[in-house]
All heavy atoms as a GROMACS GRO file, in nm:
protein
  604
    1MET      N    1  20.113   5.485  -2.395
    1MET     CA    2  20.025   5.371  -2.403
    1MET      C    3  19.895   5.399  -2.330
    1MET      O    4  19.789   5.369  -2.384
    1MET     CB    5  20.093   5.248  -2.340
    1MET     CG    6  20.206   5.194  -2.421
    1MET     SD    7  20.299   5.056  -2.345
    1MET     CE    8  20.184   4.972  -2.244
    2ARG      N    9  19.906   5.457  -2.214
    2ARG     CA   10  19.784   5.484  -2.137
    2ARG      C   11  19.699   5.590  -2.204
    2ARG      O   12  19.577   5.576  -2.210
    2ARG     CB   13  19.821   5.527  -1.995
    2ARG     CG   14  19.875   5.414  -1.912
    2ARG     CD   15  19.901   5.458  -1.768
    2ARG     NE   16  19.985   5.362  -1.704
    2ARG     CZ   17  20.107   5.385  -1.660
    2ARG    NH1   18  20.160   5.505  -1.669
    2ARG    NH2   19  20.178   5.291  -1.605
    3GLU      N   20  19.764   5.698  -2.250
    3GLU     CA   21  19.690   5.808  -2.309
    3GLU      C   22  19.605   5.763  -2.428
    3GLU      O   23  19.492   5.806  -2.445
    3GLU     CB   24  19.786   5.918  -2.353
    3GLU     CG   25  19.717   6.037  -2.414
    3GLU     CD   26  19.813   6.147  -2.458
    3GLU    OE1   27  19.933   6.139  -2.423
    3GLU    OE2   28  19.768   6.240  -2.526
    4PHE      N   29  19.658   5.675  -2.510
    4PHE     CA   30  19.587   5.630  -2.630
    4PHE      C   31  19.528   5.491  -2.614
    4PHE      O   32  19.484   5.430  -2.711
    4PHE     CB   33  19.680   5.637  -2.751
    4PHE     CG   34  19.721   5.777  -2.784
    4PHE    CD1   35  19.845   5.825  -2.747
    4PHE    CD2   36  19.634   5.862  -2.848
    4PHE    CE1   37  19.883   5.955  -2.776
    4PHE    CE2   38  19.670   5.993  -2.877
    4PHE     CZ   39  19.794   6.040  -2.840
    5GLN      N   40  19.530   5.440  -2.492
    5GLN     CA   41  19.470   5.311  -2.457
    5GLN      C   42  19.522   5.196  -2.545
    5GLN      O   43  19.445   5.117  -2.598
    5GLN     CB   44  19.318   5.321  -2.462
    5GLN     CG   45  19.264   5.426  -2.366
    5GLN     CD   46  19.115   5.446  -2.378
    5GLN    OE1   47  19.049   5.391  -2.463
    5GLN    NE2   48  19.062   5.529  -2.290
    6VAL      N   49  19.653   5.190  -2.557
    6VAL     CA   50  19.718   5.083  -2.631
    6VAL      C   51  19.753   4.973  -2.531
    6VAL      O   52  19.825   4.996  -2.435
    6VAL     CB   53  19.846   5.132  -2.702
    6VAL    CG1   54  19.918   5.017  -2.769
    6VAL    CG2   55  19.812   5.242  -2.801
    7GLY      N   56  19.701   4.854  -2.555
    7GLY     CA   57  19.727   4.742  -2.465
    7GLY      C   58  19.871   4.694  -2.475
    7GLY      O   59  19.935   4.705  -2.580
    8SER      N   60  19.921   4.640  -2.365
    8SER     CA   61  20.060   4.595  -2.362
    8SER      C   62  20.089   4.484  -2.463
    8SER      O   63  20.203   4.466  -2.505
    8SER     CB   64  20.096   4.549  -2.220
    8SER     OG   65  20.014   4.441  -2.181
    9GLU      N   66  19.985   4.412  -2.506
    9GLU     CA   67  20.006   4.306  -2.605
    9GLU      C   68  20.041   4.364  -2.743
    9GLU      O   69  20.087   4.293  -2.832
    9GLU     CB   70  19.881   4.217  -2.617
    9GLU     CG   71  19.760   4.282  -2.680
    9GLU     CD   72  19.675   4.366  -2.584
    9GLU    OE1   73  19.714   4.387  -2.468
    9GLU    OE2   74  19.568   4.410  -2.628
   10HIS      N   75  20.022   4.495  -2.759
   10HIS     CA   76  20.053   4.561  -2.886
   10HIS      C   77  20.183   4.641  -2.880
   10HIS      O   78  20.217   4.713  -2.974
   10HIS     CB   79  19.940   4.654  -2.928
   10HIS     CG   80  19.811   4.583  -2.951
   10HIS    ND1   81  19.793   4.495  -3.055
   10HIS    CD2   82  19.695   4.585  -2.883
   10HIS    CE1   83  19.671   4.447  -3.050
   10HIS    NE2   84  19.610   4.500  -2.946
   11VAL      N   85  20.256   4.629  -2.771
   11VAL     CA   86  20.381   4.701  -2.753
   11VAL      C   87  20.495   4.600  -2.759
   11VAL      O   88  20.492   4.497  -2.692
   11VAL     CB   89  20.384   4.778  -2.619
   11VAL    CG1   90  20.518   4.845  -2.599
   11VAL    CG2   91  20.270   4.878  -2.615
   12HIS      N   92  20.594   4.630  -2.840
   12HIS     CA   93  20.709   4.540  -2.856
   12HIS      C   94  20.836   4.619  -2.836
   12HIS      O   95  20.852   4.728  -2.891
   12HIS     CB   96  20.709   4.476  -2.996
   12HIS     CG   97  20.583   4.405  -3.028
   12HIS    ND1   98  20.556   4.278  -2.983
   12HIS    CD2   99  20.475   4.445  -3.097
   12HIS    CE1  100  20.438   4.242  -3.026
   12HIS    NE2  101  20.386   4.342  -3.096
   13ARG      N  102  20.926   4.564  -2.761
   13ARG     CA  103  21.056   4.627  -2.739
   13ARG      C  104  21.160   4.543  -2.812
   13ARG      O  105  21.180   4.425  -2.781
   13ARG     CB  106  21.087   4.633  -2.590
   13ARG     CG  107  21.214   4.703  -2.560
   13ARG     CD  108  21.234   4.716  -2.413
   13ARG     NE  109  21.361   4.778  -2.387
   13ARG     CZ  110  21.408   4.801  -2.267
   13ARG    NH1  111  21.336   4.769  -2.161
   13ARG    NH2  112  21.525   4.858  -2.251
   14LEU      N  113  21.225   4.605  -2.908
   14LEU     CA  114  21.325   4.535  -2.987
   14LEU      C  115  21.463   4.573  -2.937
   14LEU      O  116  21.488   4.688  -2.903
   14LEU     CB  117  21.312   4.572  -3.135
   14LEU     CG  118  21.174   4.549  -3.198
   14LEU    CD1  119  21.175   4.596  -3.343
   14LEU    CD2  120  21.134   4.404  -3.188
   15HIS      N  121  21.553   4.477  -2.936
   15HIS     CA  122  21.689   4.501  -2.890
   15HIS      C  123  21.783   4.497  -3.011
   15HIS      O  124  21.773   4.408  -3.094
   15HIS     CB  125  21.731   4.396  -2.788
   15HIS     CG  126  21.646   4.397  -2.666
   15HIS    ND1  127  21.666   4.486  -2.562
   15HIS    CD2  128  21.537   4.325  -2.632
   15HIS    CE1  129  21.575   4.466  -2.468
   15HIS    NE2  130  21.496   4.370  -2.509
   16GLY      N  131  21.869   4.595  -3.019
   16GLY     CA  132  21.964   4.600  -3.128
   16GLY      C  133  21.943   4.724  -3.213
   16GLY      O  134  21.858   4.808  -3.186
   17ASP      N  135  22.019   4.732  -3.319
   17ASP     CA  136  22.014   4.844  -3.411
   17ASP      C  137  21.884   4.838  -3.490
   17ASP      O  138  21.848   4.734  -3.546
   17ASP     CB  139  22.135   4.838  -3.504
   17ASP     CG  140  22.145   4.958  -3.595
   17ASP    OD1  141  22.096   5.066  -3.557
   17ASP    OD2  142  22.201   4.944  -3.705
   18ALA      N  143  21.811   4.949  -3.497
   18ALA     CA  144  21.683   4.954  -3.567
   18ALA      C  145  21.697   4.913  -3.714
   18ALA      O  146  21.608   4.850  -3.770
   18ALA     CB  147  21.622   5.093  -3.557
   19ASP      N  148  21.810   4.947  -3.777
   19ASP     CA  149  21.834   4.908  -3.917
   19ASP      C  150  21.830   4.757  -3.935
   19ASP      O  151  21.794   4.707  -4.041
   19ASP     CB  152  21.968   4.961  -3.967
   19ASP     CG  153  21.970   5.110  -3.991
   19ASP    OD1  154  21.864   5.174  -3.975
   19ASP    OD2  155  22.076   5.162  -4.027
   20ASP      N  156  21.870   4.685  -3.832
   20ASP     CA  157  21.875   4.539  -3.839
   20ASP      C  158  21.747   4.473  -3.788
   20ASP      O  159  21.702   4.373  -3.843
   20ASP     CB  160  21.994   4.486  -3.758
   20ASP     CG  161  22.127   4.534  -3.812
   20ASP    OD1  162  22.139   4.550  -3.935
   20ASP    OD2  163  22.218   4.557  -3.730
   21THR      N  164  21.689   4.526  -3.681
   21THR     CA  165  21.577   4.458  -3.615
   21THR      C  166  21.439   4.497  -3.667
   21THR      O  167  21.351   4.412  -3.679
   21THR     CB  168  21.581   4.484  -3.463
   21THR    OG1  169  21.574   4.625  -3.439
   21THR    CG2  170  21.708   4.427  -3.402
   22LEU      N  171  21.416   4.624  -3.698
   22LEU     CA  172  21.283   4.670  -3.733
   22LEU      C  173  21.231   4.616  -3.867
   22LEU      O  174  21.116   4.572  -3.875
   22LEU     CB  175  21.275   4.822  -3.729
   22LEU     CG  176  21.136   4.883  -3.738
   22LEU    CD1  177  21.042   4.827  -3.632
   22LEU    CD2  178  21.143   5.034  -3.727
   23PRO      N  179  21.310   4.615  -3.975
   23PRO     CA  180  21.256   4.561  -4.101
   23PRO      C  181  21.210   4.416  -4.091
   23PRO      O  182  21.102   4.382  -4.139
   23PRO     CB  183  21.373   4.576  -4.199
   23PRO     CG  184  21.451   4.692  -4.145
   23PRO     CD  185  21.442   4.676  -3.994
   24SER      N  186  21.289   4.331  -4.028
   24SER     CA  187  21.249   4.190  -4.018
   24SER      C  188  21.129   4.174  -3.924
   24SER      O  189  21.039   4.095  -3.950
   24SER     CB  190  21.365   4.102  -3.973
   24SER     OG  191  21.410   4.140  -3.845
   25PHE      N  192  21.126   4.250  -3.814
   25PHE     CA  193  21.012   4.244  -3.722
   25PHE      C  194  20.884   4.288  -3.792
   25PHE      O  195  20.783   4.219  -3.788
   25PHE     CB  196  21.039   4.334  -3.600
   25PHE     CG  197  20.921   4.346  -3.508
   25PHE    CD1  198  20.897   4.249  -3.412
   25PHE    CD2  199  20.835   4.455  -3.517
   25PHE    CE1  200  20.787   4.259  -3.328
   25PHE    CE2  201  20.726   4.467  -3.433
   25PHE     CZ  202  20.702   4.369  -3.338
   26ALA      N  203  20.888   4.403  -3.858
   26ALA     CA  204  20.768   4.458  -3.921
   26ALA      C  205  20.720   4.373  -4.038
   26ALA      O  206  20.599   4.360  -4.060
   26ALA     CB  207  20.795   4.601  -3.966
   27SER      N  208  20.812   4.313  -4.112
   27SER     CA  209  20.773   4.232  -4.227
   27SER      C  210  20.701   4.104  -4.187
   27SER      O  211  20.631   4.044  -4.268
   27SER     CB  212  20.895   4.199  -4.314
   27SER     OG  213  20.982   4.111  -4.247
   28GLN      N  214  20.714   4.062  -4.062
   28GLN     CA  215  20.648   3.942  -4.013
   28GLN      C  216  20.511   3.970  -3.953
   28GLN      O  217  20.447   3.879  -3.900
   28GLN     CB  218  20.737   3.872  -3.910
   28GLN     CG  219  20.868   3.825  -3.967
   28GLN     CD  220  20.963   3.775  -3.860
   28GLN    OE1  221  20.924   3.751  -3.746
   28GLN    NE2  222  21.089   3.760  -3.895
   29ARG      N  223  20.466   4.094  -3.960
   29ARG     CA  224  20.337   4.133  -3.903
   29ARG      C  225  20.238   4.164  -4.015
   29ARG      O  226  20.278   4.214  -4.121
   29ARG     CB  227  20.352   4.257  -3.813
   29ARG     CG  228  20.455   4.244  -3.701
   29ARG     CD  229  20.404   4.145  -3.598
   29ARG     NE  230  20.487   4.123  -3.484
   29ARG     CZ  231  20.599   4.055  -3.476
   29ARG    NH1  232  20.656   4.007  -3.583
   29ARG    NH2  233  20.661   4.034  -3.362
   30PRO      N  234  20.109   4.140  -3.992
   30PRO     CA  235  20.008   4.166  -4.096
   30PRO      C  236  19.962   4.312  -4.097
   30PRO      O  237  19.842   4.340  -4.090
   30PRO     CB  238  19.895   4.071  -4.057
   30PRO     CG  239  19.903   4.066  -3.907
   30PRO     CD  240  20.051   4.072  -3.876
   31TYR      N  241  20.054   4.404  -4.106
   31TYR     CA  242  20.019   4.546  -4.102
   31TYR      C  243  19.957   4.590  -4.236
   31TYR      O  244  19.998   4.544  -4.342
   31TYR     CB  245  20.143   4.632  -4.075
   31TYR     CG  246  20.206   4.610  -3.940
   31TYR    CD1  247  20.344   4.608  -3.926
   31TYR    CD2  248  20.130   4.593  -3.826
   31TYR    CE1  249  20.404   4.590  -3.802
   31TYR    CE2  250  20.188   4.574  -3.701
   31TYR     CZ  251  20.325   4.572  -3.690
   31TYR     OH  252  20.384   4.555  -3.568
   32ASP      N  253  19.862   4.681  -4.227
   32ASP     CA  254  19.807   4.745  -4.346
   32ASP      C  255  19.890   4.867  -4.382
   32ASP      O  256  19.905   4.902  -4.498
   32ASP     CB  257  19.662   4.789  -4.323
   32ASP     CG  258  19.568   4.671  -4.306
   32ASP    OD1  259  19.589   4.569  -4.376
   32ASP    OD2  260  19.476   4.679  -4.225
   33VAL      N  261  19.941   4.934  -4.278
   33VAL     CA  262  20.024   5.052  -4.297
   33VAL      C  263  20.119   5.066  -4.179
   33VAL      O  264  20.084   5.030  -4.066
   33VAL     CB  265  19.936   5.180  -4.313
   33VAL    CG1  266  19.859   5.210  -4.188
   33VAL    CG2  267  20.020   5.299  -4.355
   34LEU      N  268  20.238   5.114  -4.204
   34LEU     CA  269  20.335   5.143  -4.099
   34LEU      C  270  20.365   5.292  -4.106
   34LEU      O  271  20.399   5.344  -4.212
   34LEU     CB  272  20.464   5.063  -4.120
   34LEU     CG  273  20.572   5.088  -4.014
   34LEU    CD1  274  20.532   5.022  -3.882
   34LEU    CD2  275  20.706   5.035  -4.059
   35VAL      N  276  20.346   5.360  -3.994
   35VAL     CA  277  20.371   5.504  -3.986
   35VAL      C  278  20.489   5.526  -3.894
   35VAL      O  279  20.493   5.471  -3.784
   35VAL     CB  280  20.246   5.579  -3.932
   35VAL    CG1  281  20.274   5.728  -3.922
   35VAL    CG2  282  20.125   5.551  -4.018
   36MET      N  283  20.586   5.606  -3.941
   36MET     CA  284  20.706   5.629  -3.862
   36MET      C  285  20.745   5.776  -3.871
   36MET      O  286  20.732   5.838  -3.977
   36MET     CB  287  20.819   5.541  -3.917
   36MET     CG  288  20.944   5.541  -3.833
   36MET     SD  289  21.062   5.416  -3.887
   36MET     CE  290  21.151   5.506  -4.010
   37GLY      N  291  20.788   5.832  -3.760
   37GLY     CA  292  20.836   5.969  -3.758
   37GLY      C  293  20.975   5.979  -3.817
   37GLY      O  294  21.056   5.888  -3.803
   38ALA      N  295  21.004   6.089  -3.884
   38ALA     CA  296  21.133   6.110  -3.949
   38ALA      C  297  21.230   6.179  -3.855
   38ALA      O  298  21.194   6.271  -3.783
   38ALA     CB  299  21.115   6.195  -4.074
   39LEU      N  300  21.351   6.131  -3.857
   39LEU     CA  301  21.459   6.193  -3.781
   39LEU      C  302  21.588   6.163  -3.855
   39LEU      O  303  21.620   6.048  -3.882
   39LEU     CB  304  21.467   6.135  -3.640
   39LEU     CG  305  21.585   6.181  -3.554
   39LEU    CD1  306  21.577   6.331  -3.528
   39LEU    CD2  307  21.588   6.106  -3.424
   40SER      N  308  21.660   6.267  -3.890
   40SER     CA  309  21.786   6.247  -3.960
   40SER      C  310  21.886   6.352  -3.915
   40SER      O  311  21.853   6.468  -3.901
   40SER     CB  312  21.768   6.256  -4.112
   40SER     OG  313  21.892   6.237  -4.175
   41ARG      N  314  22.007   6.308  -3.897
   41ARG     CA  315  22.116   6.400  -3.865
   41ARG      C  316  22.211   6.412  -3.982
   41ARG      O  317  22.313   6.474  -3.974
   41ARG     CB  318  22.188   6.350  -3.740
   41ARG     CG  319  22.100   6.358  -3.618
   41ARG     CD  320  22.172   6.302  -3.496
   41ARG     NE  321  22.084   6.307  -3.381
   41ARG     CZ  322  21.995   6.216  -3.348
   41ARG    NH1  323  21.980   6.110  -3.424
   41ARG    NH2  324  21.919   6.228  -3.240
   42ARG      N  325  22.175   6.348  -4.093
   42ARG     CA  326  22.260   6.349  -4.212
   42ARG      C  327  22.218   6.461  -4.305
   42ARG      O  328  22.103   6.501  -4.309
   42ARG     CB  329  22.250   6.215  -4.284
   42ARG     CG  330  22.311   6.104  -4.202
   42ARG     CD  331  22.296   5.975  -4.273
   42ARG     NE  332  22.159   5.930  -4.253
   42ARG     CZ  333  22.109   5.819  -4.304
   42ARG    NH1  334  22.183   5.745  -4.379
   42ARG    NH2  335  21.986   5.784  -4.278
   43LYS      N  336  22.311   6.508  -4.384
   43LYS     CA  337  22.284   6.614  -4.480
   43LYS      C  338  22.286   6.558  -4.622
   43LYS      O  339  22.339   6.451  -4.646
   43LYS     CB  340  22.388   6.724  -4.467
   43LYS     CG  341  22.391   6.786  -4.328
   43LYS     CD  342  22.419   6.933  -4.338
   43LYS     CE  343  22.431   6.993  -4.200
   43LYS     NZ  344  22.311   7.052  -4.153
   44GLY      N  345  22.229   6.633  -4.713
   44GLY     CA  346  22.235   6.597  -4.854
   44GLY      C  347  22.138   6.487  -4.891
   44GLY      O  348  22.037   6.464  -4.827
   45LEU      N  349  22.171   6.416  -4.999
   45LEU     CA  350  22.081   6.314  -5.053
   45LEU      C  351  22.057   6.198  -4.959
   45LEU      O  352  21.950   6.140  -4.958
   45LEU     CB  353  22.135   6.262  -5.186
   45LEU     CG  354  22.128   6.358  -5.303
   45LEU    CD1  355  22.197   6.298  -5.425
   45LEU    CD2  356  21.984   6.394  -5.334
   46SER      N  357  22.155   6.163  -4.876
   46SER     CA  358  22.135   6.050  -4.786
   46SER      C  359  22.026   6.078  -4.684
   46SER      O  360  21.964   5.986  -4.632
   46SER     CB  361  22.266   6.013  -4.715
   46SER     OG  362  22.308   6.120  -4.633
   47ALA      N  363  22.000   6.205  -4.655
   47ALA     CA  364  21.893   6.239  -4.561
   47ALA      C  365  21.754   6.220  -4.623
   47ALA      O  366  21.657   6.205  -4.552
   47ALA     CB  367  21.909   6.383  -4.514
   48LEU      N  368  21.745   6.222  -4.756
   48LEU     CA  369  21.616   6.205  -4.822
   48LEU      C  370  21.559   6.066  -4.798
   48LEU      O  371  21.441   6.049  -4.777
   48LEU     CB  372  21.629   6.229  -4.973
   48LEU     CG  373  21.650   6.372  -5.015
   48LEU    CD1  374  21.673   6.376  -5.166
   48LEU    CD2  375  21.532   6.457  -4.977
   49MET      N  376  21.642   5.966  -4.805
   49MET     CA  377  21.597   5.829  -4.789
   49MET      C  378  21.700   5.758  -4.706
   49MET      O  379  21.797   5.705  -4.757
   49MET     CB  380  21.582   5.764  -4.926
   49MET     CG  381  21.525   5.627  -4.920
   49MET     SD  382  21.347   5.637  -4.904
   49MET     CE  383  21.300   5.507  -5.015
   50GLY      N  384  21.681   5.760  -4.576
   50GLY     CA  385  21.777   5.701  -4.484
   50GLY      C  386  21.787   5.551  -4.498
   50GLY      O  387  21.704   5.486  -4.561
   51THR      N  388  21.887   5.495  -4.436
   51THR     CA  389  21.911   5.351  -4.442
   51THR      C  390  21.792   5.273  -4.388
   51THR      O  391  21.745   5.179  -4.452
   51THR     CB  392  22.038   5.316  -4.362
   51THR    OG1  393  22.146   5.392  -4.414
   51THR    CG2  394  22.069   5.169  -4.371
   52LEU      N  395  21.741   5.311  -4.271
   52LEU     CA  396  21.627   5.240  -4.213
   52LEU      C  397  21.504   5.253  -4.302
   52LEU      O  398  21.435   5.155  -4.328
   52LEU     CB  399  21.597   5.292  -4.072
   52LEU     CG  400  21.475   5.231  -4.003
   52LEU    CD1  401  21.486   5.079  -3.996
   52LEU    CD2  402  21.458   5.291  -3.865
   53THR      N  403  21.478   5.371  -4.350
   53THR     CA  404  21.361   5.393  -4.436
   53THR      C  405  21.368   5.306  -4.560
   53THR      O  406  21.271   5.239  -4.597
   53THR     CB  407  21.350   5.541  -4.477
   53THR    OG1  408  21.343   5.621  -4.358
   53THR    CG2  409  21.228   5.565  -4.563
   54SER      N  410  21.482   5.304  -4.626
   54SER     CA  411  21.494   5.224  -4.749
   54SER      C  412  21.482   5.075  -4.719
   54SER      O  413  21.423   5.001  -4.797
   54SER     CB  414  21.623   5.256  -4.823
   54SER     OG  415  21.735   5.226  -4.744
   55LYS      N  416  21.535   5.030  -4.607
   55LYS     CA  417  21.522   4.888  -4.570
   55LYS      C  418  21.376   4.852  -4.541
   55LYS      O  419  21.330   4.745  -4.577
   55LYS     CB  420  21.609   4.856  -4.448
   55LYS     CG  421  21.756   4.849  -4.480
   55LYS     CD  422  21.837   4.809  -4.358
   55LYS     CE  423  21.984   4.798  -4.391
   55LYS     NZ  424  22.063   4.755  -4.275
   56LEU      N  425  21.303   4.943  -4.475
   56LEU     CA  426  21.162   4.918  -4.448
   56LEU      C  427  21.080   4.913  -4.577
   56LEU      O  428  20.995   4.826  -4.594
   56LEU     CB  429  21.105   5.024  -4.353
   56LEU     CG  430  21.146   5.008  -4.207
   56LEU    CD1  431  21.109   5.133  -4.128
   56LEU    CD2  432  21.080   4.885  -4.146
   57VAL      N  433  21.105   5.005  -4.667
   57VAL     CA  434  21.033   5.007  -4.794
   57VAL      C  435  21.057   4.875  -4.869
   57VAL      O  436  20.964   4.818  -4.926
   57VAL     CB  437  21.075   5.128  -4.880
   57VAL    CG1  438  21.025   5.115  -5.023
   57VAL    CG2  439  21.024   5.256  -4.817
   58ASP      N  440  21.178   4.825  -4.867
   58ASP     CA  441  21.210   4.698  -4.934
   58ASP      C  442  21.146   4.578  -4.864
   58ASP      O  443  21.104   4.483  -4.929
   58ASP     CB  444  21.361   4.677  -4.941
   58ASP     CG  445  21.429   4.770  -5.039
   58ASP    OD1  446  21.360   4.827  -5.126
   58ASP    OD2  447  21.552   4.787  -5.027
   59ALA      N  448  21.138   4.580  -4.731
   59ALA     CA  449  21.094   4.464  -4.654
   59ALA      C  450  20.942   4.453  -4.641
   59ALA      O  451  20.889   4.342  -4.628
   59ALA     CB  452  21.155   4.468  -4.513
   60LEU      N  453  20.872   4.564  -4.644
   60LEU     CA  454  20.729   4.563  -4.614
   60LEU      C  455  20.642   4.535  -4.736
   60LEU      O  456  20.674   4.576  -4.847
   60LEU     CB  457  20.687   4.698  -4.555
   60LEU     CG  458  20.752   4.734  -4.422
   60LEU    CD1  459  20.716   4.876  -4.383
   60LEU    CD2  460  20.712   4.636  -4.313
   61GLU      N  461  20.531   4.467  -4.711
   61GLU     CA  462  20.430   4.443  -4.814
   61GLU      C  463  20.314   4.541  -4.798
   61GLU      O  464  20.219   4.537  -4.874
   61GLU     CB  465  20.377   4.299  -4.804
   61GLU     CG  466  20.480   4.194  -4.835
   61GLU     CD  467  20.524   4.196  -4.981
   61GLU    OE1  468  20.442   4.228  -5.068
   61GLU    OE2  469  20.642   4.167  -5.008
   62CYS      N  470  20.321   4.627  -4.698
   62CYS     CA  471  20.214   4.722  -4.671
   62CYS      C  472  20.258   4.864  -4.708
   62CYS      O  473  20.371   4.886  -4.747
   62CYS     CB  474  20.175   4.718  -4.523
   62CYS     SG  475  20.304   4.777  -4.411
   63ASP      N  476  20.165   4.957  -4.696
   63ASP     CA  477  20.197   5.098  -4.720
   63ASP      C  478  20.287   5.149  -4.609
   63ASP      O  479  20.281   5.102  -4.495
   63ASP     CB  480  20.070   5.182  -4.724
   63ASP     CG  481  19.985   5.153  -4.847
   63ASP    OD1  482  20.041   5.111  -4.949
   63ASP    OD2  483  19.863   5.172  -4.839
   64PHE      N  484  20.369   5.246  -4.642
   64PHE     CA  485  20.464   5.304  -4.546
   64PHE      C  486  20.452   5.455  -4.553
   64PHE      O  487  20.458   5.514  -4.662
   64PHE     CB  488  20.607   5.260  -4.582
   64PHE     CG  489  20.711   5.316  -4.492
   64PHE    CD1  490  20.728   5.267  -4.364
   64PHE    CD2  491  20.794   5.418  -4.535
   64PHE    CE1  492  20.827   5.319  -4.281
   64PHE    CE2  493  20.893   5.470  -4.452
   64PHE     CZ  494  20.908   5.420  -4.325
   65VAL      N  495  20.429   5.518  -4.437
   65VAL     CA  496  20.414   5.664  -4.430
   65VAL      C  497  20.524   5.718  -4.339
   65VAL      O  498  20.535   5.677  -4.223
   65VAL     CB  499  20.276   5.704  -4.375
   65VAL    CG1  500  20.264   5.855  -4.365
   65VAL    CG2  501  20.165   5.648  -4.463
   66LEU      N  502  20.602   5.810  -4.391
   66LEU     CA  503  20.708   5.876  -4.315
   66LEU      C  504  20.660   6.016  -4.283
   66LEU      O  505  20.633   6.096  -4.373
   66LEU     CB  506  20.837   5.879  -4.396
   66LEU     CG  507  20.961   5.931  -4.325
   66LEU    CD1  508  20.995   5.840  -4.206
   66LEU    CD2  509  21.078   5.938  -4.421
   67VAL      N  510  20.645   6.047  -4.155
   67VAL     CA  511  20.590   6.175  -4.111
   67VAL      C  512  20.704   6.266  -4.068
   67VAL      O  513  20.787   6.228  -3.986
   67VAL     CB  514  20.492   6.154  -3.993
   67VAL    CG1  515  20.436   6.287  -3.947
   67VAL    CG2  516  20.381   6.058  -4.031
   68LYS      N  517  20.704   6.386  -4.126
   68LYS     CA  518  20.806   6.485  -4.092
   68LYS      C  519  20.738   6.605  -4.028
   68LYS      O  520  20.632   6.647  -4.072
   68LYS     CB  521  20.881   6.531  -4.217
   68LYS     CG  522  20.958   6.420  -4.286
   68LYS     CD  523  21.028   6.474  -4.408
   68LYS     CE  524  21.108   6.363  -4.476
   68LYS     NZ  525  21.186   6.416  -4.587
   69SER      N  526  20.800   6.662  -3.927
   69SER     CA  527  20.745   6.781  -3.865
   69SER      C  528  20.769   6.902  -3.956
   69SER      O  529  20.852   6.897  -4.046
   69SER     CB  530  20.809   6.806  -3.728
   69SER     OG  531  20.940   6.854  -3.745
   70GLU      N  532  20.696   7.010  -3.931
   70GLU     CA  533  20.715   7.131  -4.010
   70GLU      C  534  20.857   7.187  -3.995
   70GLU      O  535  20.909   7.252  -4.085
   70GLU     CB  536  20.614   7.237  -3.970
   70GLU     CG  537  20.474   7.205  -4.015
   70GLU     CD  538  20.375   7.315  -3.982
   70GLU    OE1  539  20.416   7.432  -3.968
   70GLU    OE2  540  20.256   7.283  -3.970
   71ALA      N  541  20.919   7.160  -3.881
   71ALA     CA  542  21.054   7.211  -3.855
   71ALA      C  543  21.162   7.126  -3.921
   71ALA      O  544  21.278   7.163  -3.923
   71ALA     CB  545  21.078   7.215  -3.704
   72TYR      N  546  21.124   7.012  -3.978
   72TYR     CA  547  21.220   6.921  -4.040
   72TYR      C  548  21.282   6.988  -4.162
   72TYR      O  549  21.211   7.035  -4.250
   72TYR     CB  550  21.150   6.792  -4.081
   72TYR     CG  551  21.242   6.679  -4.121
   72TYR    CD1  552  21.289   6.590  -4.027
   72TYR    CD2  553  21.282   6.661  -4.252
   72TYR    CE1  554  21.372   6.486  -4.061
   72TYR    CE2  555  21.366   6.559  -4.289
   72TYR     CZ  556  21.410   6.470  -4.192
   72TYR     OH  557  21.494   6.367  -4.227
   73PRO      N  558  21.415   6.995  -4.171
   73PRO     CA  559  21.478   7.062  -4.285
   73PRO      C  560  21.460   6.980  -4.412
   73PRO      O  561  21.472   6.858  -4.411
   73PRO     CB  562  21.626   7.069  -4.245
   73PRO     CG  563  21.644   6.958  -4.147
   73PRO     CD  564  21.511   6.943  -4.074
   74CYS      N  565  21.430   7.047  -4.520
   74CYS     CA  566  21.413   6.981  -4.650
   74CYS      C  567  21.549   6.974  -4.718
   74CYS      O  568  21.605   7.077  -4.757
   74CYS     CB  569  21.312   7.058  -4.734
   74CYS     SG  570  21.293   6.983  -4.899
   75ALA      N  571  21.600   6.854  -4.737
   75ALA     CA  572  21.731   6.836  -4.798
   75ALA      C  573  21.731   6.877  -4.944
   75ALA      O  574  21.834   6.917  -4.998
   75ALA     CB  575  21.775   6.690  -4.784
   76VAL      N  576  21.618   6.869  -5.010
   76VAL     CA  577  21.610   6.907  -5.150
   76VAL      C  578  21.637   7.057  -5.165
   76VAL      O  579  21.705   7.101  -5.257
   76VAL     CB  580  21.473   6.870  -5.211
   76VAL    CG1  581  21.461   6.921  -5.353
   76VAL    CG2  582  21.453   6.720  -5.206
   77ALA      N  583  21.583   7.137  -5.075
   77ALA     CA  584  21.601   7.281  -5.081
   77ALA      C  585  21.747   7.320  -5.060
   77ALA      O  586  21.791   7.426  -5.104
   77ALA     CB  587  21.514   7.350  -4.977
   78GLU      N  588  21.824   7.234  -4.992
   78GLU     CA  589  21.964   7.265  -4.964
   78GLU      C  590  22.056   7.233  -5.081
   78GLU      O  591  22.169   7.275  -5.084
   78GLU     CB  592  22.011   7.184  -4.841
   78GLU     CG  593  21.939   7.223  -4.714
   78GLU     CD  594  21.977   7.132  -4.598
   78GLU    OE1  595  22.066   7.046  -4.615
   78GLU    OE2  596  21.917   7.147  -4.492
   79LEU      N  597  22.008   7.156  -5.179
   79LEU     CA  598  22.093   7.111  -5.290
   79LEU      C  599  22.112   7.218  -5.393
   79LEU      O  600  22.047   7.299  -5.430
   79LEU     CB  601  22.036   6.986  -5.355
   79LEU     CG  602  22.032   6.866  -5.262
   79LEU    CD1  603  21.966   6.749  -5.334
   79LEU    CD2  604  22.170   6.825  -5.218
   0.00000   0.00000   0.00000
């Protein structure tokens, strides 16, 4: 927060499972875009579109960007 000068009024701490709390929280905000880092411990097709990601895509009226690091394994290449 300090490094990027984000005010505390823009920081929210949600309690509970992200699959349950984040889609409803984000859908109630006037976001133009939501950017989220990718993290998956699942293999195969389920890793392509995780539960949280699919719930966010369904819940949001804004653009959604999922950012993967270069080290992130590509599940398509494994199929």
